[in-house]
Every structure is written in structure tokens, then in C-alpha cells.
RODO-2510 file (C-alpha; in nm, 4 decimals, decimal comma):
residues 289
     n   res          X          Y          Z
     1     m   -22,0760    20,3867     2,9347
     2     n   -21,8266    20,6189     2,7817
     3     k   -21,7382    20,9812     2,8574
     4     a   -21,5723    21,2381     2,6401
     5     a   -21,6248    21,5868     2,7840
     6     f   -21,6879    21,7456     3,1222
     7     p   -21,6955    22,1265     3,0895
     8     l   -21,5985    22,3217     3,3979
     9     p   -21,9138    22,4724     3,5539
    10     s   -21,9529    22,7889     3,7573
    11     r   -22,2249    22,6747     3,9981
    12     p   -22,1852    22,4293     4,2879
    13     r   -22,4510    22,1904     4,1609
    14     q   -22,2859    22,1739     3,8188
    15     d   -21,9493    22,1348     3,9867
    16     r   -22,0712    21,8263     4,1720
    17     f   -22,2166    21,6854     3,8498
    18     v   -21,8896    21,7274     3,6602
    19     a   -21,6803    21,5887     3,9468
    20     r   -21,9035    21,2812     3,9659
    21     q   -21,8626    21,2200     3,5928
    22     r   -21,4848    21,2592     3,6042
    23     d   -21,4491    21,0205     3,8966
    24     y   -21,6778    20,7590     3,7440
    25     f   -21,5055    20,7489     3,4061
    26     r   -21,1458    20,8240     3,4973
    27     g   -20,9928    20,4749     3,4849
    28     a   -20,9817    20,2129     3,2120
    29     d   -21,1899    19,8989     3,2641
    30     c   -21,0217    19,5996     3,0989
    31     a   -21,2910    19,3599     3,2188
    32     k   -21,5618    19,5714     3,0567
    33     f   -21,3733    19,5726     2,7264
    34     r   -21,3418    19,1923     2,7286
    35     w   -21,7103    19,1540     2,8148
    36     q   -21,8195    19,3990     2,5470
    37     t   -21,6066    19,2418     2,2746
    38     t   -21,5904    18,8696     2,3565
    39     g   -21,8657    18,7995     2,6085
    40     p   -22,0811    18,5050     2,4945
    41     f   -22,4094    18,6272     2,3469
    42     f   -22,3679    18,9804     2,4844
    43     a   -22,0921    19,0812     2,2408
    44     a   -22,3252    19,0071     1,9485
    45     t   -22,5860    19,2469     2,0892
    46     e   -22,3198    19,5178     2,1168
    47     w   -22,2228    19,4682     1,7537
    48     a   -22,5853    19,4945     1,6429
    49     l   -22,6330    19,8185     1,8380
    50     v   -22,3415    20,0056     1,6770
    51     a   -22,3788    19,8489     1,3309
    52     p   -22,5594    20,1590     1,1927
    53     a   -22,2266    20,3431     1,2167
    54     g   -22,0515    20,0814     1,0031
    55     g   -21,9414    20,1070     0,6445
    56     g   -21,6510    20,2531     0,4516
    57     g   -21,4948    20,5956     0,4797
    58     r   -21,3193    20,7882     0,7543
    59     l   -21,4782    20,7149     1,0922
    60     l   -21,4618    20,9058     1,4214
    61     e   -21,6063    20,7894     1,7522
    62     v   -21,6515    21,0527     2,0219
    63     g   -21,6523    20,8947     2,3665
    64     s   -21,4698    20,5828     2,2508
    65     g   -21,3793    20,4615     2,6020
    66     e   -21,1804    20,1401     2,5953
    67     g   -21,2548    20,0942     2,2245
    68     g   -21,5323    19,8329     2,2353
    69     n   -21,7534    20,0015     1,9752
    70     l   -21,4689    20,0493     1,7275
    71     f   -21,3692    19,6867     1,7833
    72     h   -21,7111    19,5793     1,6573
    73     l   -21,6886    19,8146     1,3584
    74     g   -21,3476    19,6827     1,2497
    75     p   -21,1062    19,5903     1,1329
    76     r   -21,1056    19,8836     0,8922
    77     h   -20,8591    20,0093     0,6311
    78     d   -20,9931    20,3673     0,6256
    79     l   -20,8914    20,6288     0,8804
    80     t   -21,0485    20,5345     1,2160
    81     v   -21,0132    20,7603     1,5205
    82     g   -21,1474    20,7393     1,8746
    83     v   -21,1687    21,0351     2,1150
    84     d   -21,2069    21,0107     2,4916
    85     l   -21,1349    21,2439     2,7826
    86     s   -20,9775    20,9631     2,9857
    87     l   -20,6128    20,9114     2,8990
    88     s   -20,6081    20,5646     3,0574
    89     k   -20,9057    20,4525     2,8461
    90     a   -20,7455    20,5875     2,5297
    91     a   -20,4192    20,4125     2,6175
    92     l   -20,5964    20,0785     2,6641
    93     a   -20,7818    20,1224     2,3361
    94     t   -20,4541    20,1945     2,1570
    95     t   -20,3139    19,8576     2,2622
    96     s   -20,6378    19,6702     2,1815
    97     i   -20,7464    19,8206     1,8481
    98     p   -20,4469    19,8244     1,6115
    99     w   -20,6409    19,9587     1,3125
   100     a   -20,7511    20,2772     1,4933
   101     r   -20,5847    20,5833     1,6430
   102     f   -20,6939    20,7326     1,9736
   103     v   -20,6813    21,0883     2,0998
   104     c   -20,7367    21,2236     2,4503
   105     a   -20,9531    21,5314     2,3975
   106     d   -21,2741    21,7155     2,4877
   107     a   -21,5930    21,6437     2,2936
   108     l   -21,6813    22,0122     2,3083
   109     r   -21,3553    22,1080     2,1328
   110     l   -21,2687    21,8267     1,8948
   111     p   -20,9108    21,8731     1,7707
   112     f   -20,9848    21,8089     1,4043
   113     p   -21,0443    22,0305     1,1012
   114     d   -21,3923    22,0809     0,9609
   115     g   -21,5322    21,8001     0,7467
   116     l   -21,2492    21,5523     0,8043
   117     f   -21,4658    21,2432     0,8636
   118     d   -21,7274    21,0657     0,6539
   119     r   -21,9098    20,9286     0,9586
   120     v   -21,9147    21,0232     1,3273
   121     l   -22,0431    20,7957     1,6050
   122     c   -22,1337    20,9200     1,9518
   123     r   -22,2723    20,6579     2,1903
   124     d   -22,3712    20,7094     2,5544
   125     v   -22,2090    21,0524     2,5807
   126     l   -22,4774    21,3229     2,5707
   127     h   -22,6384    21,2231     2,8998
   128     h   -22,3040    21,2683     3,0741
   129     l   -22,2900    21,6341     2,9710
   130     e   -22,4595    21,9267     3,1368
   131     t   -22,7964    21,9805     2,9739
   132     d   -22,7040    22,3209     2,8319
   133     r   -22,3942    22,1788     2,6566
   134     r   -22,5518    21,8833     2,4797
   135     r   -22,6345    22,0789     2,1633
   136     d   -22,2813    22,2220     2,1617
   137     a   -22,1440    21,8673     2,1574
   138     v   -22,3747    21,7686     1,8702
   139     a   -22,2635    22,0790     1,6791
   140     e   -21,9037    21,9580     1,7083
   141     l   -22,0017    21,6177     1,5694
   142     y   -22,1458    21,7892     1,2640
   143     r   -21,8545    22,0269     1,2269
   144     v   -21,5978    21,7496     1,1804
   145     c   -21,8239    21,5460     0,9493
   146     r   -21,8089    21,6194     0,5771
   147     p   -22,1092    21,7430     0,3762
   148     d   -22,3313    21,4447     0,2869
   149     g   -22,1646    21,2494     0,5673
   150     e   -22,3526    21,0970     0,8586
   151     v   -22,3650    21,1536     1,2329
   152     v   -22,4919    20,8624     1,4442
   153     v   -22,5984    20,9343     1,8029
   154     i   -22,6985    20,6480     2,0346
   155     e   -22,8478    20,7171     2,3773
   156     p   -23,0214    20,5020     2,6416
   157     n   -23,3953    20,5593     2,6638
   158     p   -23,5213    20,6560     3,0129
   159     r   -23,8667    20,5195     2,9281
   160     n   -23,7212    20,1701     2,9252
   161     p   -23,7537    20,0023     3,2686
   162     l   -23,3983    19,8668     3,2755
   163     m   -23,2452    20,1970     3,1695
   164     a   -23,4516    20,3876     3,4244
   165     a   -23,3325    20,1460     3,6928
   166     l   -22,9716    20,2036     3,5831
   167     a   -23,0144    20,5772     3,6248
   168     l   -23,1616    20,5378     3,9719
   169     l   -22,8931    20,2964     4,0908
   170     i   -22,5858    20,4782     3,9538
   171     p   -22,5646    20,8537     4,0243
   172     a   -22,3286    20,9148     3,7312
   173     e   -22,5977    20,7807     3,4960
   174     r   -22,8785    21,0091     3,6203
   175     g   -22,8423    21,2307     3,3148
   176     l   -22,9970    20,9618     3,0959
   177     l   -23,3318    21,0480     3,2512
   178     h   -23,3250    21,3522     3,0205
   179     s   -23,2377    21,1555     2,7041
   180     t   -23,5894    21,0872     2,5822
   181     p   -23,6202    20,9882     2,2156
   182     a   -23,7871    21,3198     2,1327
   183     r   -23,5169    21,5215     2,3048
   184     v   -23,2256    21,3376     2,1441
   185     a   -23,3876    21,3604     1,8010
   186     g   -23,4517    21,7307     1,8556
   187     e   -23,0913    21,7960     1,9562
   188     v   -22,9611    21,6232     1,6451
   189     r   -23,2278    21,7732     1,4192
   190     g   -23,1478    22,1193     1,5521
   191     v   -22,8018    22,0981     1,3983
   192     g   -22,8452    21,8740     1,0943
   193     s   -23,0783    21,9063     0,7999
   194     r   -23,2435    21,5652     0,8161
   195     v   -23,2560    21,2868     1,0737
   196     t   -23,3944    20,9368     1,1015
   197     v   -23,4851    20,7891     1,4383
   198     d   -23,4923    20,4221     1,5289
   199     m   -23,5184    20,2267     1,8521
   200     a   -23,3054    19,9254     1,9457
   201     q   -23,3189    19,6393     2,1988
   202     p   -23,6684    19,6222     2,3506
   203     l   -23,5562    19,5056     2,6968
   204     p   -23,1853    19,4126     2,7195
   205     v   -23,2192    19,1433     2,9834
   206     a   -22,8850    18,9981     2,8733
   207     r   -22,7100    19,3173     2,9817
   208     a   -22,8195    19,2555     3,3401
   209     l   -22,8150    18,8748     3,3468
   210     l   -22,4731    18,8448     3,1817
   211     h   -22,3138    19,1534     3,3360
   212     y   -21,9426    19,1104     3,3956
   213     r   -21,9616    19,2440     3,7525
   214     f   -22,3134    19,1853     3,8795
   215     g   -22,4323    18,8925     3,6700
   216     a   -22,3102    18,5598     3,5354
   217     p   -22,1503    18,6255     3,1934
   218     a   -22,0608    18,2585     3,1441
   219     l   -22,4322    18,1810     3,1069
   220     g   -22,4134    18,3402     2,7626
   221     g   -22,2298    18,0308     2,6431
   222     w   -22,5058    17,7897     2,7492
   223     r   -22,7397    17,6941     2,4672
   224     p   -23,0525    17,6737     2,6842
   225     v   -22,9868    18,0266     2,8146
   226     v   -22,9227    18,1565     2,4625
   227     r   -23,2483    18,0026     2,3381
   228     l   -23,4344    18,1544     2,6320
   229     l   -23,2877    18,5004     2,5731
   230     n   -23,3644    18,4872     2,2014
   231     t   -23,7204    18,3723     2,2673
   232     l   -23,7714    18,6470     2,5235
   233     d   -23,6292    18,9107     2,2891
   234     g   -23,8575    18,7988     2,0075
   235     a   -24,1629    18,8149     2,2322
   236     l   -24,0721    19,1601     2,3634
   237     r   -24,0251    19,2910     2,0097
   238     r   -24,3848    19,1967     1,9406
   239     v   -24,5484    19,3283     2,2573
   240     l   -24,3375    19,6206     2,3854
   241     p   -24,4098    19,9483     2,2031
   242     r   -24,1019    20,0851     2,0298
   243     p   -24,1008    20,4171     2,2222
   244     f   -24,0127    20,2090     2,5303
   245     w   -23,7199    20,0203     2,3773
   246     a   -23,3817    20,0581     2,5467
   247     y   -23,1854    20,2684     2,2978
   248     v   -23,2647    20,5572     2,0669
   249     v   -23,0519    20,5648     1,7513
   250     v   -23,0557    20,8965     1,5653
   251     r   -22,8839    20,9307     1,2280
   252     g   -22,8271    21,2801     1,0947
   253     l   -22,7310    21,3649     0,7380
   254     v   -22,4857    21,6532     0,7081
   255     r   -22,6250    21,8787     0,4363
   256     a   -22,3827    22,1704     0,4568
   257     p   -22,0590    22,2554     0,6387
   258     c   -22,1156    22,3769     0,9939
   259     q   -21,9536    22,6996     1,1057
   260     k   -21,7392    22,7045     1,4175
   261     d   -21,7314    23,0095     1,6430
   262     v   -21,3723    22,9430     1,7521
   263     p   -21,1291    22,9740     1,4583
   264     a   -20,8954    22,6890     1,3775
   265     s   -20,6024    22,9265     1,4169
   266     e   -20,6292    22,8932     1,7946
   267     g   -20,4244    22,5767     1,7593
   268     h   -20,6519    22,3056     1,8961
   269     r   -20,6582    22,1051     1,5728
   270     l   -20,4841    21,7685     1,5475
   271     h   -20,3481    21,6067     1,2358
   272     p   -20,5165    21,2656     1,1749
   273     a   -20,1825    21,0888     1,2208
   274     d   -20,1458    21,2169     1,5760
   275     s   -20,2272    20,9773     1,8581
   276     i   -20,2171    20,9766     2,2338
   277     r   -19,8987    21,0581     2,4169
   278     r   -19,8345    20,8500     2,7220
   279     g   -19,7518    21,0469     3,0335
   280     q   -19,9973    21,3334     2,9777
   281     g   -20,2247    21,4235     3,2668
   282     e   -20,5701    21,2700     3,2841
   283     g   -20,8135    21,4563     3,0643
   284     s   -20,5520    21,6695     2,8863
   285     s   -20,5634    21,7264     2,5135
   286     v   -20,2754    21,5768     2,3206
   287     r   -20,1106    21,7657     2,0371
   288     g   -19,9144    21,4828     1,8853
   289     a   -19,6948    21,1866     1,9552
***
């Protein structure tokens, strides 16, 4: 999962939380990018998950990681920008996604002017933030999205058995236990004027079975396995209640420009043509190439 912002806390418990997130997401993972974009069977499920953020217009992804989501949404001719706190992830994405630009920056202080983008995607980021900063991050998504634009937030659902197991097994993913569908919808609704909520992937068995580290990704190229996975998915869609599906997808319509407490004159805005500068320290904001 991707990470875009780790605010510096003042309490020891928060400090440990932030340090764990930074360590977990610091380096780029080339193998994950290949699995997410070209893995047999699995790559198609990744495309389907982020498809709601597709379409024309200027697109921003916050927490873009190695660029897998933008890969599935491209190639695009309109302005396409990815933001991630990890410089190494942004550098890898720059070499892999030629139609997009990537910026190393903090999700809580996006370096863009108000209303620059037509659509903003944020996947698997909120649960890596401290609970009292999640709404601040959503407010930034709305700030940089134009009036009548759309903000798309995708979060894993802790009510899903596989997602709950992920949170228990990986300490850096424990925050997803707080990302219930109602909470995520409330966080987005609290900033935007109107939201729609959908659930995706009833039980993503393929994510575990075909995992690039812990599973057997080559099985995704075997027709009998593909038929079995499709049959299982169809059955689960019929019997598993939607509130227990693996992902919550919240789409918010931006009705009016959002106000920002910190004025743009403080100099943390980036021109859209700016991209990452190699050689900056990990997690530093980049002013331009």
C-alpha cells in the first residue's frame, strides 16, 4: 500500500506510529510494481479497482507509490501528477510512467494551487495517517480539486476477513482497522457536499494466492486457476453482504472551492510542470527540477 504523509507527532505513541510508517514505506518496490501492473489475472483486478478515477481531465493521485494505479489509468494526454512522500518511489514511478509527473511531497500540504485538478485519487493512504489528521488530508484533496470535480477515496475495509488479517499480520497496516465504510464516508462527506459509496472485491483471494512475495503469482496464467478464481468471485458476490467486501470506494463531488488556512504565499506551491529532483533527502518536498 502507498504512503504520502507522516506528520510529526508530539507524543511517544504517535512517534512510534509515524516511525513505523516511514520505515515500512521508505523504499521503492520494483517487484510490487511489476506484479500490480503485469501480474496474470491480478493486474486486471487492480485496474477494475481504480477505474472509478478514470476519465479525461487533469488527474492527481495522492499516495502514488511506485505508480501502479496511474499505470492502469493511462496512458493519458491530460495533466497527470502523482504525489508520494518517498523519493525513491517517486523516482521509480518517473521512469515507469512516461505520461505522468511525480512530486515528492506531504499529503497534508499538497504543493499545488487551489482547484488545479479535475479529479483526485487517494488510495490506501488515510489508514496510514494519525486518526486526528485524516480529515485534514481529505480537506487537501478537495482544496486542489476544481468545483464540480471529483475526489475518489479508496480504503481497505476492516470488516473483510482478508483485510482484517492483513492488519493483524503487518503492524504498519493496523490503521486500516479504523477505516470502516461509515467512517471513510463520513470523513469525505464532512468536507464535500455530496458523496456516493460503493464496495469492491468481495473477498480478494487472488491477492493472497497470487501474491508476489508470499504466494504463487504464476498461477494467474493458468486457465484452470483463472476459472476457479472467477467462479469463486461470482459466488462470493452473491452470498457475501456488501458491507463486508474488501474495499470501500467513496466518490465526493466538489461543490464549492475549499478554503485553506495556510496562504499560498508561504511558498509551498508547485507549478504543474515541476517534477521530482533526484538527490533530495527522503521525504523532502521538491520545489522544481
